[in-house]
C-alpha positions as CSV (number, residue, x, y, z in Angstrom):
1,M,11.2,22.2,-7.0
2,A,8.3,21.0,-9.0
3,A,9.7,17.4,-9.0
4,L,10.1,17.5,-5.2
5,L,6.6,18.8,-4.7
6,Y,5.3,15.9,-6.8
7,Q,7.3,13.4,-4.8
8,I,5.9,14.8,-1.6
9,L,2.3,14.7,-2.9
10,S,2.7,11.1,-4.1
11,S,4.2,10.1,-0.8
12,S,1.4,11.7,1.1
13,A,-1.2,9.9,-1.0
14,L,0.4,6.5,-0.8
15,V,1.0,6.7,3.0
16,S,-2.5,7.9,3.6
17,L,-4.0,5.1,1.5
18,G,-1.9,2.5,3.1
19,L,-2.8,3.6,6.6
20,Y,-6.5,3.8,5.8
21,H,-6.3,0.3,4.4
22,M,-4.5,-1.1,7.4
23,V,-7.0,0.5,9.9
24,A,-10.1,-0.6,8.0
25,T,-8.7,-4.1,7.5
26,T,-7.8,-4.5,11.1
27,R,-11.1,-3.1,12.3
28,N,-13.1,-5.5,10.1
29,H,-11.0,-8.5,11.2
30,L,-11.4,-7.7,14.9
31,K,-15.1,-7.1,14.7
32,S,-15.9,-10.3,12.9
33,P,-12.9,-12.6,12.5
34,Q,-15.0,-15.7,11.4
35,S,-16.6,-13.9,8.5
36,Y,-13.6,-11.7,7.6
37,A,-12.6,-11.5,3.9
38,A,-10.3,-9.1,2.2
39,K,-11.8,-6.2,0.2
40,P,-10.3,-4.1,-2.6
41,Y,-11.5,-1.0,-0.9
42,H,-13.3,-0.1,2.3
43,P,-16.3,2.4,2.3
44,F,-15.7,5.5,4.3
45,P,-17.5,5.1,7.7
46,L,-20.2,7.6,8.4
47,S,-22.8,8.1,11.1
48,S,-26.1,6.3,10.7
49,S,-28.1,9.5,11.3
50,S,-27.5,10.5,7.6
51,S,-28.0,7.1,6.1
52,S,-31.1,8.2,4.2
53,S,-29.5,11.2,2.4
54,S,-27.8,11.0,-1.0
55,N,-24.7,12.6,0.4
56,H,-24.1,9.6,2.6
57,H,-24.2,7.4,-0.4
58,R,-21.6,9.6,-2.2
59,L,-19.3,10.0,0.7
60,R,-19.1,6.2,1.2
61,Y,-16.8,6.1,-1.9
62,L,-14.5,8.9,-0.6
63,Q,-11.5,6.6,-0.8
64,L,-12.1,5.9,-4.5
65,Y,-12.6,9.5,-5.3
66,A,-9.3,10.4,-3.6
67,V,-7.5,7.6,-5.5
68,I,-8.9,8.8,-8.8
69,A,-7.9,12.4,-8.2
70,F,-4.3,11.4,-7.2
71,L,-4.0,9.1,-10.2
72,M,-5.1,11.8,-12.6
73,V,-2.5,14.2,-11.2
74,A,0.2,11.5,-11.5
75,V,-0.8,10.6,-15.1
76,A,-0.7,14.3,-16.1
77,H,2.6,14.9,-14.4
78,Q,4.3,11.9,-16.1
79,T,2.9,12.9,-19.4
80,F,4.1,16.5,-19.1
81,T,7.6,15.5,-17.9
82,S,8.0,13.2,-20.9
83,F,8.7,16.3,-23.0
84,D,11.7,17.3,-20.9
85,A,15.1,16.4,-22.4
86,D,17.4,14.4,-20.1
87,P,21.0,14.4,-21.2
88,L,22.0,11.9,-18.6
89,L,20.3,8.8,-20.1
90,K,22.2,6.3,-22.2
91,G,22.9,7.3,-25.8
92,R,21.5,10.8,-25.4
93,T,18.3,9.6,-27.1
94,P,14.7,10.4,-26.1
95,V,14.7,7.5,-23.6
96,H,13.4,9.7,-20.8
97,R,10.3,10.4,-22.9
98,F,9.6,6.7,-23.4
99,T,10.2,5.7,-19.8
100,S,7.9,8.6,-18.6
101,L,5.2,7.6,-21.0
102,Q,5.5,4.0,-19.8
103,S,5.0,5.2,-16.2
104,A,2.0,7.3,-17.3
105,A,0.5,4.4,-19.1
106,S,0.8,2.1,-16.1
107,L,-0.8,4.7,-13.8
108,F,-3.5,5.2,-16.4
109,L,-4.3,1.5,-16.1
110,F,-4.6,1.9,-12.3
111,L,-7.0,4.8,-13.0
112,L,-9.1,2.6,-15.3
113,L,-9.3,-0.2,-12.6
114,T,-10.4,2.3,-10.0
115,L,-13.1,3.8,-12.3
116,A,-14.3,0.3,-13.0
117,L,-14.4,-0.5,-9.3
118,L,-16.4,2.7,-8.6
119,L,-18.8,1.8,-11.5
120,S,-19.3,-1.7,-10.1
121,E,-20.3,-0.2,-6.7
122,W,-22.6,2.4,-8.3
123,A,-24.3,-0.1,-10.7
124,P,-23.5,-3.7,-9.8
125,S,-25.8,-5.0,-12.5
126,V,-23.8,-3.1,-15.2
127,L,-20.3,-4.1,-14.3
128,P,-20.1,-6.8,-11.5
129,L,-16.5,-7.1,-10.3
130,P,-15.8,-9.8,-7.7
131,S,-13.1,-9.1,-5.2
132,D,-10.8,-11.9,-6.4
133,L,-10.9,-10.5,-10.0
134,V,-10.0,-7.0,-8.7
135,F,-7.1,-8.4,-6.7
136,G,-6.0,-10.4,-9.8
137,L,-6.1,-7.3,-12.0
138,A,-4.3,-5.2,-9.3
139,A,-1.5,-7.9,-9.1
140,T,-1.0,-7.6,-12.9
141,L,-0.8,-3.8,-12.7
142,F,1.6,-3.8,-9.8
143,Y,3.8,-6.3,-11.7
144,L,3.7,-4.0,-14.7
145,Q,4.6,-1.1,-12.6
146,C,7.5,-3.2,-11.2
147,L,8.7,-3.8,-14.8
148,V,8.5,-0.1,-15.7
149,S,10.6,0.8,-12.6
150,W,13.2,-1.8,-13.4
151,G,13.3,-0.7,-17.0
152,A,13.8,2.9,-16.0
153,A,16.6,1.9,-13.6
154,S,18.4,-0.1,-16.4
155,V,18.8,3.0,-18.6
156,Q,19.9,5.4,-16.0
157,M,23.4,6.8,-15.8
158,S,22.7,8.3,-12.4
159,D,23.4,5.5,-9.8
160,L,21.2,7.2,-7.2
161,Q,18.2,7.3,-9.5
162,A,18.8,3.8,-10.7
163,K,19.0,2.5,-7.1
164,C,15.8,4.4,-6.1
165,D,13.9,3.0,-9.2
166,S,15.1,-0.5,-8.5
167,V,14.0,-0.5,-4.9
168,S,10.6,1.0,-5.9
169,G,10.2,-1.9,-8.4
170,R,10.9,-4.4,-5.7
171,I,8.2,-2.9,-3.5
172,S,5.7,-3.1,-6.4
173,A,6.7,-6.7,-6.9
174,V,5.9,-7.5,-3.3
175,A,2.5,-5.7,-3.6
176,S,1.8,-7.8,-6.7
177,G,2.6,-11.0,-4.9
178,L,0.3,-10.0,-2.0
179,C,-2.6,-9.3,-4.4
180,V,-2.1,-12.7,-5.9
181,V,-2.3,-14.3,-2.4
182,L,-5.5,-12.3,-1.6
183,A,-7.1,-13.3,-4.9
184,C,-6.6,-17.0,-3.9
185,Q,-6.9,-16.7,-0.1
186,P,-9.1,-13.7,0.7
187,R,-9.4,-14.7,4.4
188,L,-5.6,-14.3,4.9
189,F,-5.5,-11.3,7.2
190,V,-1.7,-11.0,7.2
191,A,-1.5,-10.6,3.5
192,D,-4.2,-7.9,3.6
193,V,-2.4,-5.9,6.2
194,G,0.9,-6.5,4.3
195,L,-0.7,-4.9,1.3
196,G,-1.4,-1.7,3.2
197,A,2.1,-1.8,4.7
198,A,3.6,-2.1,1.2
199,M,1.7,1.0,0.1
200,C,3.0,2.9,3.1
201,L,6.6,1.7,2.4
202,Q,6.2,2.8,-1.2
203,G,5.1,6.2,-0.1
204,L,8.0,6.6,2.3
205,W,10.4,5.5,-0.4
206,V,9.0,8.0,-2.9
207,L,9.6,10.7,-0.3
208,Q,13.1,9.4,0.3
209,T,13.7,9.4,-3.5
210,G,12.8,13.0,-3.7
211,L,15.0,14.0,-0.8
212,S,18.0,12.0,-2.1
213,L,17.8,13.5,-5.6
214,Y,16.6,17.0,-5.2
215,V,17.5,18.3,-1.6
216,E,21.2,19.1,-1.1
217,A,21.1,18.3,2.6
218,F,20.1,14.7,1.8
219,I,22.4,14.0,-1.1
220,P,25.2,11.6,0.0
221,E,28.7,13.0,0.3
222,G,30.6,12.8,-3.0
223,C,27.5,13.2,-5.1
224,H,25.9,16.5,-6.4
225,R,23.2,17.8,-8.6
226,L,24.0,19.0,-12.1
227,L,23.2,22.6,-12.6
228,D,22.7,22.3,-16.3
229,V,19.7,20.0,-15.8
230,V,17.3,22.8,-14.9
231,S,14.0,20.9,-14.8
232,G,15.3,18.4,-12.2
233,V,14.2,15.4,-14.2
234,E,15.5,11.8,-13.5
235,G,19.2,11.4,-13.4
236,S,20.0,15.0,-12.3
237,T,22.2,13.7,-9.4
238,K,25.6,12.3,-10.2
239,C,28.5,10.8,-8.2
240,D,32.0,11.6,-9.5
241,L,34.0,8.7,-8.0
242,D,33.3,5.0,-7.8
243,E,34.0,5.1,-4.1
244,S,31.3,7.8,-3.6
245,R,28.9,5.9,-5.8
246,F,29.3,2.7,-3.7
247,R,29.0,4.6,-0.5
248,A,25.8,6.4,-1.7
249,V,24.2,3.0,-2.8
250,A,25.1,1.5,0.6
251,I,23.5,4.5,2.4
252,L,20.3,4.0,0.4
253,D,20.2,0.3,1.3
254,L,20.6,1.3,5.0
255,V,17.9,4.0,4.7
256,F,15.5,1.5,3.1
257,L,16.0,-0.9,6.1
258,V,15.1,2.0,8.4
259,H,11.9,2.6,6.4
260,V,11.0,-1.1,6.7
261,M,11.5,-1.0,10.4
262,F,9.4,2.2,10.6
263,V,6.6,0.6,8.6
264,L,6.6,-2.5,10.9
265,L,6.3,-0.1,13.9
266,I,3.3,1.6,12.2
267,V,1.7,-1.8,11.7
268,M,2.1,-2.8,15.3
269,V,0.9,0.6,16.6
270,T,-2.1,0.5,14.2
271,Y,-3.1,-2.9,15.4
272,A,-2.8,-2.0,19.0
273,V,-4.8,1.2,18.7
274,V,-7.6,-0.4,16.6
275,S,-7.8,-3.5,18.9
276,K,-8.1,-1.2,21.9
277,S,-10.9,0.8,20.3
278,V,-12.8,-2.1,18.9
279,G,-11.9,-5.0,21.3
280,I,-10.6,-8.4,20.4
281,R,-13.1,-11.2,20.1
282,R,-11.8,-14.6,21.0
283,L,-12.2,-17.2,18.3
284,G,-14.3,-20.3,19.0
285,S,-17.9,-21.6,18.5
286,Y,-18.6,-22.2,22.2
287,E,-20.7,-20.0,24.4
288,A,-20.5,-19.3,28.1
289,L,-22.3,-21.8,30.3
290,P,-25.3,-20.6,32.3
291,N,-25.0,-19.8,36.0
292,A,-27.1,-22.8,37.0
293,A,-24.7,-25.2,35.4
294,P,-22.3,-25.4,38.4
295,S,-25.1,-26.2,40.8
296,S,-26.6,-28.9,38.6
297,D,-23.2,-30.5,38.1
298,H,-22.8,-30.4,41.9
299,N,-26.1,-32.2,42.4
300,N,-25.3,-34.8,39.8
301,H,-22.0,-35.4,41.5
302,I,-23.7,-35.9,44.9
303,Q,-26.3,-38.3,43.4
304,M,-23.6,-40.4,41.7
305,K,-21.8,-40.7,45.0
306,A,-25.0,-41.8,46.7
307,L,-25.6,-44.4,44.1
308,S,-22.1,-45.7,44.3
309,G,-22.4,-45.9,48.1
310,T,-25.7,-47.8,47.8
311,Q,-24.2,-50.3,45.4
312,A,-21.3,-50.9,47.7
């Protein structure tokens, strides 16, 4: 039960962060498309009536505070679960401890990056962090998280857990690539929205992982949880037959495509709602002509006709 609650908490955090990033990115792009540039984080919007108070300055970084809190919980959870024995890993050696500590270390690096970003906003003269450097560091950490997930999948004897870890690693690899693109091309709006969509997709897949491994109603037919693994650590769900295993992996592939389509729907709905509330500005450097322009053009046309008639 504790493992499922952690999956639900992680899913809620990732989906909320991805949605907030997509809404803020779309809003900034629609308000000023010509001066738009991707940002590692977006300050929390507050009313201008409290702009002189110190609380307003603190609440601007509400997103960073939330990320720091969730990362601290994740690091603590991965550290504590590293002491659980997992008899389903290859060789019956303490592999689970090492994979959990690797995951905790990668999450701790994300925590350090978030703290550094918060410090750069509080005291820019102490630790100035340009956006391209932050995106470059985030790309490195996402790729490291991808390697950790793939490494955990390679030592799993549970095919369901290995499949879930492998897909999670692919999503992290996509997020890493998008961060590299934003570090090189910060004005690329599609990549910025895609980063928020990747976080939403990762959150939905974390929830799907918890349901597929720890909830009996969502475990594919032919697979079951092992009752001797009391703590519910990774690998506690097994498939007895190869046919059941292949069927379960195919079901997870289908479910992943459903999650991708759902995230695409979220992106389109988010863009439609934000564009309706903000309004779309047409690109271009021209301005509307004054009302007197048509009359002056008409007079010039009449004078030119008169001159041409005189010359004839």
